N, C-alpha and C positions, 0 to 999 in steps of 0.2 A: 539401422536402428541406432540412435543415439545412446551413449553411455557416458557416465562421468564417475571418477573416482575421487573421494574426498581427499584434498590435498594436492591434487593434480593442479599445474598450473593453468589459470583461468584462460590466458591467451591461447594456449595449446588446445585447450579443450574447445574454445570458440572456433578456431581454424578446423579442427578435426569435425566438429559438429556441421559446420558449414559444407566441408568437403563431402561427407557422408549424406547430407540431407537431400531431398528432392529439389529443394529450392536451389541448393548450391550446384546441382547438376545442370539446372536449366538457365541459370543466370548468373551474373557476376556484378562487382561493383559494390558501391556503397550500401544500397538499400539491401542487398543480399548479405552483406556483413552484419547490418542491423538485424536481419531476420536470424542470423546465427546467434548473435547476442541475446535476443530474446528467447530463442529456442533453448539456450543454455539456461536462461531464467527459469523456464518451465521445467527443466531437469533438476535443477537445485532445488525447486519447490517439492519436486517428487522424492528427491534424495534426502530431504530433511525429514526428522521425525514428526509425528502428528503434532498438530498445534499444541502449545504448552504455554505456561507462564513462568516468570522468574520472580520469585519472592526474595526481596531483600530484607533481611533479618536485623534485629536490633544489635546484635552483637558483631555485625559486618559482614557476616557470611551469606551466601545466596542459596537457594533452593529451587529446583525445577519441580513444578507441581502441574497437574492437569487443570485444576481449578481452585479457587479459593473463596469461602464464604464466611461472612461474620454473623455471629449469632449472640447478640447482646455484648458482653464482655469477653467473648470467646471467639477464637478464629479457627476454622476448620481447613486443613489443607489436604486437598484430595491428591493422592500420590500416584504417578504413573504406574500403570500395571495393577491398580487396586490398592485398597487400603486407605486410611486417612489418620491425620494427626491433629488433636485438639489442644490449643495452647492459649495462653493469654493474648487479648486483641493487640496489646501494645508491643507483642513480639514482632509484628510486621511492620516494617517501616515503609515499604512501597511495594507495589505489584507492578510488574512490566510485562509486555508481551514478549515472548522469544522472538528473535530476529531471524530472518533468512540469511544463511550464511553468503558473504561476498555480494549482497545485492547491490550496495553502493559500487562496488567496483564494476559490476556489470552496467549500472546506470551511467557511470562516467565513460565507459567504453561506448555505450550507445550515443552518448553526447558528442564524444569526439568523431563518430562516424556519420552523425546526422547532418544531411544537407540543409536543414532547416536553422540550425544553429547559429548561422551567421546573419540570419534575417533580423532586421531592425524594425520595431513595431513601437508606435507610442503607446502609452497606456490608454489614450483616449480611443485608438484603434482596437486595441484589445478589448476594452469595455463594449464598443459597438459589436465586436465579435461574439462576445458573451451573450449580449441581448438577442442576437440574430438566432444562434444556435439553441439557446434556452427555449426560445419561442417555437423552433423547428422541433426540438425533441419533447417540449411539454413540461418543462420545469420552470416554476415561478422565477422571474429574473431577478428579483431581491435575494431569493435564496441562492441562485447561481452565483450571483456577486459575491455574496457572503462567504460562500465555500471557496470560490477562487482566492478571495483575498486572504482567508485563513490558511489555505493551503500553500499558495506560493507568492501572496502579495502581487499578483499580475506580472510575475517574471517567468517567461516562457522556458528558459533554460534552468530553472531551479531544480536543484538536486538535494534531497534531504540525506541526513546522516544514515537514514535506513535505506536508501536507494530508490525513493520515490521520485518520479520525474515529471517535469512540465508544469504546466498551469494547474492542472488538476491533480498533481502528484500521484500518477499512476505507478503501481508496482510493477515489476517486469512480467510477473505472472499473469496479471489483469490485462496488460498491453498484448500479451500472447494469446489469451482468451478472445480478445476483440480483433485479433489479426491486425494489429496496429504496428506497421513496419517502422514507422518513426515516431516514437513518443513525444519528440520535441517539435513536431509539427503543431504550431498552436491550435490550428482549427480543428485537426483530427483528434488531438489530445482533448480539447473541450468537448467534442461529440462524443467520444468514447466515456470520458469521465461523467458527463451529464446524463448519458444514456443508462449508465451504471447506477448512477444516483437515483434516477427515476424508477428504475427497477426495484431499488431498495425502498423507495417511498411507497410502491405498490404493495410491498410485503410488510413493511413496518409502519408505526408511527413515526413522526418527525425525529424525535430524540433518538430512538433506536436506529432509524435510517442513517443519521449522521454518525453515530456510533460505529454501525456496520462499515460506513464509508472509511472511516479513520482507522478502526481496529480490525475490521474483518467480520463478516457474518458468523464465523466460528465462535468468536469471542462473545458475540451477543447471545448466540445460542446456549454457550457453556454457562453464562451468568444470567440468563433470562432477562436481559436489558442492557442498559449501558453498563460496560464492565468497569471495574475498580481501578482503572489505570488513570493516574494523575493527569496525563496529557489528553487522553480521550474525553475525560470528564470537563476538563477546560475547554476543549474544543467544541464540545456540544453546547456548554453553557455560553460561550462567546458567540457562536452563530445564533442561537435561539434568542439571546439578548439583542443582537444587532437587528433581528427581524422585528423586534417590539418597538424599536425607535421610531 
């Protein structure tokens, strides 16, 4: 069974996770190292507290809340463990999703171990790949291209500051959910990302599906729609606008 202690060196944890896992017992090499990296990603997601938001306040401090809602000129901050605080709306400068600890470090480790990272593809080849996989998965090609462009600008080895990986900017936990052993394999990354997007489109309308892809289903559920994150709102607006052209 895997275990991880907050503060433990991530490289030691990855090595131990691989050694103790069934994967590590039956195989070796690069792909198994990637499996350990992504397994640790799942561990760190489980080790993290329940999804929450970070509120940046006008006086410069930050506050962790379960959710935040606006009522006319007031803001209601829902506190972890129950209770709420009501204050003037202009107290809140920005609302940000809480980040998964060390996700970027894990993503960079996966990139270093990826056998696909050195593969060189032209943008034309990637665009053709997007068309082919979108058709196979059942996602509109224009939407697929808009998401890829917004997520990675067609860069297969893109790693975000939050640890999202590849063309569709998959987080380690999502890659693990879909049993994706190399998140930087462009074809597999596209297939997993577009399958996930299609599942969201079957569950939500377009705006909510895009918000869920960007910020997670939990955020959409907590806010009953597009969450009040500046990045997510701009992301949804940019993609929807590109589809109207």
